[in-house]
C-alpha positions in Angstrom: 132.2 37.7 0.4 129.8 40.8 -0.2 131.5 44.2 -1.0 133.1 45.9 1.7 131.5 49.5 1.9 133.4 52.6 3.0 131.0 53.6 5.8 131.7 50.3 8.0 135.1 49.9 7.3 137.0 53.2 7.3 137.9 52.5 11.0 139.5 49.5 9.9 141.7 51.2 7.0 142.9 53.7 9.6 143.9 51.0 11.9 145.3 49.1 9.2 147.5 52.0 8.2 148.6 53.0 11.7 149.3 49.2 12.9 152.0 48.7 10.3 153.9 50.2 13.3 157.5 50.0 13.6 157.8 47.9 10.1 156.3 50.7 8.4 158.2 53.3 9.8 161.5 52.2 10.8 164.1 52.8 8.5 166.3 49.4 8.2 170.2 50.2 7.4 171.4 46.5 6.8 169.1 45.2 4.3 170.9 43.5 1.2 170.4 44.9 -2.1 170.8 43.1 -5.4 173.9 44.3 -7.3 172.7 44.0 -10.7 176.0 44.2 -12.2 175.6 42.5 -15.3 172.0 43.7 -16.1 171.6 45.2 -19.7 168.2 46.9 -19.6 168.0 46.1 -23.4 167.6 42.5 -22.6 164.5 43.2 -20.4 160.9 42.8 -21.1 158.9 44.9 -18.9 155.4 44.0 -17.5 153.3 46.8 -16.2 151.1 45.6 -13.2 148.2 47.6 -11.6 148.4 46.0 -8.1 144.7 46.3 -7.2 143.5 44.5 -10.4 146.0 41.9 -10.5 145.5 39.4 -7.9 144.1 39.2 -4.3 146.6 37.5 -2.2 145.5 38.4 1.3 142.0 39.1 2.3 142.8 40.6 5.5 143.6 44.1 3.6 140.3 43.9 1.7 139.2 47.3 2.9 136.5 49.4 1.0 136.6 46.8 -1.5 133.8 46.8 -4.2 134.9 44.8 -7.0 131.8 45.4 -9.2 132.5 49.3 -9.4 135.3 49.9 -11.9 136.2 53.0 -10.0 136.7 51.4 -6.7 139.4 49.1 -5.0 138.9 45.3 -6.1 141.4 43.9 -3.7 144.6 43.2 -5.6 147.6 43.4 -3.2 151.4 42.5 -3.3 150.6 38.9 -2.1 148.6 38.5 -5.2 151.8 39.3 -7.5 153.7 37.1 -5.4 151.2 34.2 -5.6 151.4 34.5 -9.3 155.2 34.8 -9.9 155.1 31.3 -11.6 152.7 32.4 -14.2 155.0 35.8 -14.8 157.7 33.4 -15.2 156.2 31.3 -17.8 155.3 34.1 -19.7 158.9 35.2 -19.8 158.7 38.9 -18.7 161.9 39.8 -17.0 161.0 43.1 -15.1 157.8 44.1 -13.3 156.7 47.5 -13.3 154.4 47.8 -10.2 151.8 50.9 -9.3 152.7 53.4 -6.8 153.3 51.9 -3.2 152.7 55.1 -1.0 149.4 55.9 1.3 146.8 57.6 -0.9 143.9 59.7 -0.1 141.2 57.0 0.0 138.7 58.6 -2.2 137.6 61.7 -4.4 134.3 62.3 -6.0 133.2 58.7 -5.5 136.3 57.3 -7.1 138.7 55.5 -5.1 142.5 55.6 -5.2 143.1 52.0 -6.3 145.6 53.2 -8.8 148.1 54.6 -6.3 148.4 58.2 -7.9 146.9 60.6 -5.3 149.7 60.4 -2.8 148.7 61.6 0.9 152.1 60.4 2.4 155.4 59.7 0.9 156.9 57.6 3.5 154.3 55.2 4.4 152.6 52.2 2.5 149.3 51.8 1.0 147.4 49.7 3.5 145.3 48.1 0.9 148.2 46.4 -0.7 150.2 45.3 2.3 153.0 46.6 4.5 156.5 47.2 3.9 157.8 43.9 4.8 155.4 42.3 2.3 156.5 44.9 -0.6 160.2 43.6 0.1 159.2 39.8 -0.1 157.7 40.7 -3.4 160.9 42.3 -4.6 163.0 39.7 -3.0 160.9 36.8 -4.6 160.8 38.6 -8.2 164.6 38.6 -8.0 165.0 34.9 -6.9 163.2 34.3 -10.3 165.4 36.7 -12.1 163.1 39.4 -12.5 163.9 43.1 -11.9 161.2 45.6 -10.1 160.3 49.1 -11.3 158.5 51.3 -8.8 155.9 53.9 -10.2 156.9 57.2 -9.0 154.8 60.3 -8.6 156.5 63.4 -7.6 154.8 66.3 -9.5 151.4 66.3 -7.5 149.7 65.1 -4.3 146.1 63.9 -4.0 143.1 66.1 -3.1 144.6 67.3 0.4 143.0 70.6 0.4 140.6 73.1 -1.4 140.6 76.7 -2.3 138.2 78.5 0.1 137.5 81.1 -2.6 134.4 82.7 -1.0 135.7 82.3 2.7 133.2 80.2 4.3 135.3 77.5 5.2 133.8 74.7 3.3 134.4 73.2 0.0 131.9 74.5 -2.4 130.7 74.0 -6.0 128.6 76.7 -7.5 127.3 78.3 -10.6 127.9 81.9 -10.9 127.5 85.0 -13.6 125.2 85.4 -16.5 127.2 83.4 -18.8 130.7 85.3 -18.3 133.8 84.2 -16.4 134.0 86.3 -13.4 137.8 87.0 -13.9 136.7 88.2 -17.5 134.0 90.6 -16.3 136.0 92.1 -13.6 139.7 92.0 -14.4 140.0 91.5 -18.4 137.3 93.8 -19.3 137.7 96.5 -16.9 141.3 96.6 -17.5 142.3 94.7 -20.6 146.2 95.4 -20.1 146.0 93.2 -16.8 145.4 90.1 -19.0 147.6 88.5 -21.4 146.4 87.7 -24.9 146.0 83.9 -24.0 143.4 85.2 -21.1 141.6 87.2 -23.4 141.3 84.2 -25.8 140.1 82.3 -22.8 137.4 85.3 -21.9 136.2 85.5 -25.7 135.7 81.7 -26.0 133.8 81.2 -22.9 131.6 84.1 -23.1 128.6 82.1 -23.7 129.0 80.1 -20.6 128.1 80.1 -17.0 131.0 80.0 -14.6 131.2 76.8 -12.6 133.6 77.5 -9.3 134.4 74.1 -8.0 136.9 75.2 -5.2 138.4 71.6 -5.0 139.4 72.4 -8.6 139.1 75.8 -9.8 140.4 77.0 -13.0 144.2 78.1 -13.8 144.9 81.6 -12.8 148.5 82.7 -13.5 148.2 84.8 -10.4 147.2 82.1 -8.0 143.8 81.2 -7.3 142.0 84.0 -6.2 139.3 84.8 -3.5 136.0 86.1 -4.8 132.5 86.5 -3.9 129.7 88.8 -5.9 131.4 91.8 -4.4 134.8 91.2 -6.0 138.1 89.8 -5.6 139.7 89.6 -2.1 143.2 88.7 -2.9 144.9 85.1 -2.9 142.2 82.4 -1.8 142.8 80.6 1.8 144.2 77.2 1.4 142.3 74.8 3.7 143.8 71.3 4.4 141.0 68.7 5.2 141.1 67.2 8.5 138.5 64.5 8.2 139.9 61.3 10.1 136.5 59.4 9.2 137.4 59.7 5.7 140.9 59.2 5.7 141.2 62.8 4.6 144.2 64.4 6.7 147.1 66.4 6.3 150.3 64.6 5.4 152.0 63.2 8.6 155.4 64.9 9.6 158.4 62.5 8.8 159.5 59.9 11.4 162.7 60.6 13.3 165.0 58.6 11.4 164.3 60.7 8.3 166.2 63.4 10.0 163.8 66.3 8.9 164.2 69.6 11.0 161.4 70.3 13.4 161.2 74.0 12.4 161.0 73.1 8.5 157.7 73.0 6.5 156.2 69.6 5.2 153.8 68.6 2.7 151.0 69.8 4.9 152.1 73.5 4.3 150.5 75.5 1.6 154.0 77.3 0.7 155.1 73.8 -0.9 152.3 74.2 -3.7 151.9 76.2 -6.7 148.3 77.1 -5.9 147.2 78.4 -9.3 144.5 75.8 -10.1 144.0 73.2 -12.7 144.9 73.1 -16.2 142.2 74.1 -18.6 144.3 74.2 -22.1 144.5 70.7 -22.8 141.4 70.0 -24.6 142.0 72.9 -27.0 145.7 73.7 -27.1 145.9 75.1 -30.4 143.8 77.9 -29.2 146.7 79.1 -27.1 150.2 80.1 -27.2 153.0 77.3 -26.6 154.3 79.4 -23.6 151.0 79.6 -22.1 150.3 75.7 -22.5 153.5 75.0 -20.9 153.1 77.4 -17.9 149.8 75.5 -17.1 151.5 72.0 -17.5 154.6 73.0 -15.1 152.8 75.1 -12.4 148.8 74.1 -12.8 147.1 71.5 -10.6 146.0 68.5 -12.5 142.5 67.9 -13.1 140.7 66.2 -10.5 142.1 68.3 -7.8 145.5 66.8 -7.7 147.4 69.6 -5.9 150.8 70.8 -7.9 153.8 70.8 -5.8 156.4 73.4 -6.1 159.5 71.6 -7.3 161.3 74.6 -7.7 161.4 74.8 -3.7 164.5 73.7 -2.4 163.0 72.0 0.4 160.4 70.4 -1.4 162.9 68.9 -3.7 164.8 67.6 -0.7 162.0 66.2 0.9 161.1 64.2 -2.4 164.7 63.1 -2.9 164.8 61.6 0.7 161.8 60.4 0.5 162.3 58.2 -2.8 165.9 57.3 -1.5 164.1 55.5 1.1 162.3 53.4 -1.1 165.4 52.1 -2.8 166.8 51.5 0.5 164.1 49.6 2.0 162.5 47.9 -0.7 165.6 47.2 -3.3 163.7 48.6 -6.4 166.0 48.2 -9.4 164.5 51.5 -11.2 161.9 54.1 -11.2 159.0 54.6 -13.9 158.4 58.4 -13.1 154.9 59.7 -13.7 154.1 63.2 -15.4 157.8 64.1 -16.2 156.5 67.0 -18.5 154.9 68.9 -15.8 158.2 69.6 -13.9 161.1 71.9 -15.5 161.6 73.5 -19.1 164.6 71.6 -20.4 163.1 72.3 -23.9 163.9 76.1 -23.2 166.4 75.9 -20.6 168.7 72.6 -20.7 171.3 73.7 -18.6 169.1 74.7 -15.7 169.6 71.6 -13.4 165.9 72.1 -11.8 164.2 69.5 -9.9 164.8 66.6 -12.7 168.5 67.3 -12.7 169.0 66.9 -8.9 166.4 64.0 -8.4 167.5 61.7 -11.0 171.3 62.0 -10.3 170.7 61.7 -6.5 168.6 58.3 -7.1 171.7 57.4 -9.2 173.9 58.2 -6.2 171.8 56.3 -3.7 171.9 53.3 -5.7 175.5 53.2 -6.0 175.7 53.8 -2.4 173.8 50.7 -1.5 175.6 48.9 -4.0 173.3 48.8 -6.7 174.2 49.2 -10.5 172.3 49.8 -13.5 169.5 51.8 -11.7 167.1 52.5 -14.5 165.1 55.7 -14.5 162.5 56.2 -17.3 159.6 59.0 -17.3 156.2 59.3 -18.7 155.9 62.3 -20.9 152.4 62.0 -22.0 152.8 64.0 -25.3 153.4 63.2 -29.0 155.8 66.2 -29.5 159.1 64.1 -29.9 161.2 67.0 -29.4 159.7 68.2 -26.1 159.6 64.7 -24.4 163.1 63.9 -25.9 164.4 67.1 -24.1 163.9 65.4 -20.8 166.5 62.9 -21.8 169.6 65.5 -22.3 171.6 66.3 -19.4 173.2 69.7 -18.8 175.9 71.6 -17.3 175.8 74.6 -14.7 178.1 76.3 -12.3 178.2 72.7 -10.0 179.2 70.9 -13.0 177.4 68.4 -15.2 174.0 66.5 -14.3 171.6 63.9 -16.0 168.4 63.5 -16.3 166.2 60.6 -17.5 167.6 57.5 -19.1 164.6 56.7 -21.1 161.1 57.9 -21.7 157.8 56.0 -22.2 157.7 56.5 -26.0 154.3 58.2 -26.4 155.4 59.8 -29.7 155.7 56.7 -31.1 152.5 55.4 -30.0 150.7 58.0 -31.6 152.9 58.5 -34.8 154.2 55.0 -35.4 152.2 52.3 -33.3 148.5 53.7 -34.0 149.0 55.1 -37.4 150.7 52.2 -38.9 149.3 49.2 -37.2 146.0 50.7 -36.3 145.2 53.1 -39.1 147.2 51.4 -42.0 149.2 54.4 -42.6 152.4 54.4 -44.4 155.1 52.2 -42.6 157.8 55.1 -43.4 156.7 56.6 -40.3 158.2 54.0 -38.3 161.4 54.9 -40.3 161.1 58.5 -39.6 160.6 58.0 -35.7 163.8 56.0 -35.8 165.8 58.7 -38.1 164.5 61.4 -35.6 165.5 59.8 -32.5 169.0 59.1 -33.6 169.7 61.8 -36.0 169.9 59.3 -38.8 169.5 60.6 -42.4 168.3 64.0 -41.3 167.4 65.0 -45.1 165.2 62.2 -45.8 162.2 64.0 -47.9 159.4 61.9 -46.7 160.2 62.5 -43.3 161.0 66.3 -43.5 157.5 66.9 -45.3 155.9 65.2 -42.6 157.0 67.0 -39.8 159.6 64.6 -38.3 162.4 66.7 -37.1 166.0 66.0 -37.6 167.3 65.1 -34.4 168.8 63.6 -32.6 165.6 64.1 -30.1 167.1 61.7 -27.5 170.3 61.9 -26.0 173.1 59.4 -27.4 175.5 59.2 -24.7 175.0 57.6 -21.5 174.2 59.6 -18.2 176.1 57.6 -15.9 178.3 54.3 -16.2 176.7 51.0 -14.8 179.1 51.3 -11.9 178.2 54.8 -10.9 174.3 53.7 -10.5 173.5 54.7 -14.2 172.9 52.0 -16.9 175.9 52.8 -18.9 173.5 53.3 -22.5 172.1 56.0 -23.9 168.4 57.2 -23.9 168.5 56.8 -27.8 168.9 53.0 -27.4 166.5 52.2 -24.7 163.3 54.1 -25.1 160.4 52.1 -23.5 158.2 50.7 -26.0 154.5 50.1 -25.7 151.1 49.3 -27.3 149.0 50.4 -24.6 148.9 51.4 -21.2 146.6 52.5 -17.9 146.0 55.8 -19.3 145.3 54.7 -22.8 142.3 52.4 -24.3 143.6 48.7 -25.1 145.1 48.3 -28.1 142.5 46.0 -29.2 139.8 48.4 -28.1 137.2 49.1 -30.9 139.2 46.7 -33.6 137.1 44.1 -35.2 139.9 42.0 -36.2 142.0 40.7 -33.0 144.7 39.4 -35.5 145.8 43.2 -35.5 147.6 42.5 -32.3 150.0 40.1 -33.9 151.7 42.4 -36.1 152.1 45.2 -33.5 153.6 42.7 -30.9 156.0 41.5 -33.2 157.2 45.1 -33.8 157.2 45.7 -29.9 159.2 42.6 -29.4 161.8 42.9 -32.5 162.4 46.7 -32.5 165.3 48.3 -30.5 164.5 49.5 -27.2 162.7 48.1 -24.1 159.4 46.4 -24.9 156.6 47.0 -22.3 153.6 44.9 -22.0 150.5 46.0 -20.1 149.1 43.3 -17.8 146.4 41.2 -19.8 147.6 41.7 -23.1 148.5 38.1 -23.3 144.7 37.5 -22.4 143.3 39.8 -25.2 142.0 42.4 -22.6 140.3 45.1 -25.1 138.7 47.5 -22.5 138.1 51.2 -23.5 139.1 54.3 -21.7 140.1 54.6 -17.9 138.6 52.9 -15.9 137.2 50.3 -18.2 141.3 49.5 -19.3 141.9 48.5 -16.0 140.4 44.9 -16.1 140.8 42.2 -13.2 143.2 40.1 -14.2 141.9 37.5 -11.4 138.7 37.3 -13.4 140.1 36.2 -16.4 138.6 37.2 -20.1 135.1 36.0 -20.1 134.6 37.5 -23.5 137.2 34.9 -24.9 136.3 32.2 -22.0 139.7 32.4 -20.7 140.0 31.4 -16.9 142.1 33.5 -14.9 145.7 33.5 -15.5 145.3 30.7 -18.2 148.2 29.5 -20.1 146.6 27.1 -22.5 145.5 29.2 -25.1 147.1 30.5 -28.3 147.0 34.4 -27.4 149.2 33.8 -24.1 151.6 31.3 -26.3 151.9 33.8 -28.9 153.3 36.5 -26.4 155.3 33.9 -24.6 156.9 32.6 -27.8 157.6 36.1 -29.3 159.6 36.7 -25.8 161.4 33.6 -25.9 162.5 34.5 -29.3 163.8 38.0 -28.2 165.6 36.0 -25.5 167.0 33.4 -28.0 168.5 36.2 -30.5 170.7 38.6 -29.0 170.6 40.8 -32.6 166.7 41.4 -31.3 167.8 42.7 -28.0 171.2 44.5 -28.8 171.7 45.0 -32.4 171.8 48.0 -34.2 168.9 49.1 -36.4 169.2 49.4 -40.6 165.6 49.8 -42.4 165.6 47.8 -45.6 162.0 48.5 -46.7 159.3 51.0 -46.0 156.4 52.2 -47.8 155.4 55.8 -48.5 152.1 54.9 -49.9 148.8 53.4 -48.3 146.5 51.2 -49.9 146.6 48.1 -51.7 149.7 47.3 -53.4 152.4 44.5 -53.5 154.1 45.9 -50.7 151.2 47.1 -48.6 152.1 47.4 -44.9 155.5 46.3 -45.4 158.3 47.3 -42.7 161.4 45.3 -42.8 164.7 45.9 -40.7 167.7 44.4 -39.6 169.0 43.9 -36.2 172.7 43.6 -36.6 175.0 42.4 -33.4 178.5 41.1 -33.7 177.3 37.7 -32.9 174.3 37.5 -35.4 171.9 39.3 -37.6 168.3 39.2 -38.0 166.1 40.4 -40.7 162.3 41.2 -39.7 159.8 41.9 -42.2 156.5 43.0 -40.9 153.1 43.2 -42.4 150.9 45.7 -40.7 148.0 45.5 -43.7 145.2 43.2 -44.1 146.3 41.5 -47.1 149.2 39.1 -47.8 152.0 41.2 -49.0 155.4 40.8 -50.3 158.9 42.9 -49.7 158.9 43.9 -53.3 157.6 47.1 -55.1 154.8 46.7 -57.6 156.0 45.2 -61.2 155.2 48.9 -62.8 157.7 50.2 -60.3 160.3 48.0 -61.6 159.5 45.2 -59.1 162.8 45.2 -57.2 163.0 43.5 -53.9 164.6 44.4 -50.5 168.2 44.0 -50.3 169.9 42.5 -47.2 173.1 42.6 -45.8 173.5 38.6 -45.6 175.8 37.1 -48.3 174.4 36.1 -51.7 173.2 32.4 -51.5 172.6 32.5 -47.8 169.6 30.6 -46.7 167.5 32.2 -44.1 164.9 30.4 -41.8 161.6 32.1 -40.4 162.0 31.7 -36.4 158.8 33.8 -35.7 156.5 31.7 -33.4 153.4 30.1 -34.8 154.6 30.6 -38.5 155.4 27.8 -41.1 159.4 28.0 -40.6 159.9 28.6 -44.2 163.3 29.4 -45.7 164.4 32.1 -48.0 167.3 32.2 -50.4 169.3 35.3 -50.7 169.9 36.2 -54.5 173.1 37.1 -56.1 172.6 40.7 -55.6 171.9 40.6 -52.2 167.9 41.0 -52.6 165.1 38.7 -51.0 161.5 38.5 -51.8 159.7 37.5 -48.6 155.8 37.0 -48.5 154.2 37.8 -45.5 150.7 36.9 -44.3 148.0 39.6 -43.3 148.7 41.4 -39.9 151.8 39.1 -39.5 155.7 38.8 -39.5 158.7 37.0 -40.3 161.9 36.9 -38.5 164.8 35.5 -40.7 168.2 34.4 -39.4 170.9 32.1 -40.7 
């Protein structure tokens, strides 16, 4: 079928969005919900799916599909996931994280909203993927195969719904102005320096050699709010104009349906007062130039680059509307958890832990709704796209105000581990002690470790060590510090294999991911050795297979699939690898060729069993012993002397090792490999 283009098929898109009819807008009150009473999230292996890129199961919703263009829709849908549940079951994953399901603005600057992050309407589904009935079918069929389903949620911003009419001509302009000096700098900061902060003056000083580009879709952040301006000067706050272009599916958000119970006299997402209207964040590419406070101000009040409009989540009506909208998705689709986007862009718990804010209300309201419909263990984890462990960890701590105690996130997508652990150790051959330091910070273990302190790791605990809610109350009954969501890559980062000449590097990283404490998350296609670069090249089409490796779509007959599947099964077979406490028994503080280069060893200890994991992140064969010149001592384990340990890592030689009289054991591990030893 030839590509379907925008000009000819937008009427079909609008019809599809509208003809969801009653099933898309009716609020069912008697739909059953899976209880999940016995779920332990430490047992799960999450598989992240970008719906548009996974599988095309229903050609009837192929609207504006252009598979040859990375930034356009490619045709994947909910039916496509249903069609490949057997594949996912064979891989062994136990929880599916699916991309956002809500209706989006159709496109922006030539890119389409295939990813789902440009919300136009929180209460209607994305017609490209199916209708609400099909979404519920996906969840029900996943449940029937023993898989949980996590919804990707966006509450920080909407899509490009309006522009700032800075010059007042009633149309969105993109212009160059000035003679190499920003108009704000010239007309405010230089004329009256006291009117600008030191941070703004830095911006003016560093931007003085450039022309100013004024993009009315996406103007630079202004702490006063985006200002109206012409060559004659400033005219106060810029007008906000929502687009009303039905032919381009760029219309204001529709009012909620009657069942939602929203008062007719209350504003909705088509009201400018619901947005912060300060323009886009501009500090990210040179944060060191600005004060931390100014960076955080922009992050929590500014629009996302690309014209994604920042919601005023301090507004109580905005909070209520978002809470009601996502209660609806729990009710109608029976999701088992939420992954929540752009968490650090709302609230400031790092400076105000006892201010309930939006997250304090939202997370507890979702737990309460899960409890109301009879669902236990509802899991809420957030994306904190930042390497600052203390900042991201602050979103996992609850607080207490005049209304009582409140919670926040059960877990975070562990970006600080990605940057300081996964990439540093497995990608850059840095000392494996970094992995130990991350654990020490997260849990508050060994706060005086000199290497960790010298390398800037906080003492911790950087993540809450008590549960927010019991399982029976809609929580998960586990502390955030035990259920961090660990990952090698995702839809916002290059694939782990991108730019790496030796694909074997994936083996040791996967071994860490699937034996370390917390919840492993695998980005779709990792098992097929996808290796794309930055967005959108990291969002490959699963239904095309991997041509570079000559792998057919959804192939299961090659060693890469079998390696991932085998490691997942090993994790399932050994409770210690899922729930065991952690004790580090070997790590390196020096890089380079050594007897123990790249070795990181730890025990996972559960009342039922103990497992000893020995990883080698280097490209040499290494041993869990120090060089002879340093005494030649080998790691010591808690297994009794004389115990015979067998390697259960899939794809290895099944070799055995005997524990010495002093508890030591020397374990030889091949390059970029691992051993998992049990009795």
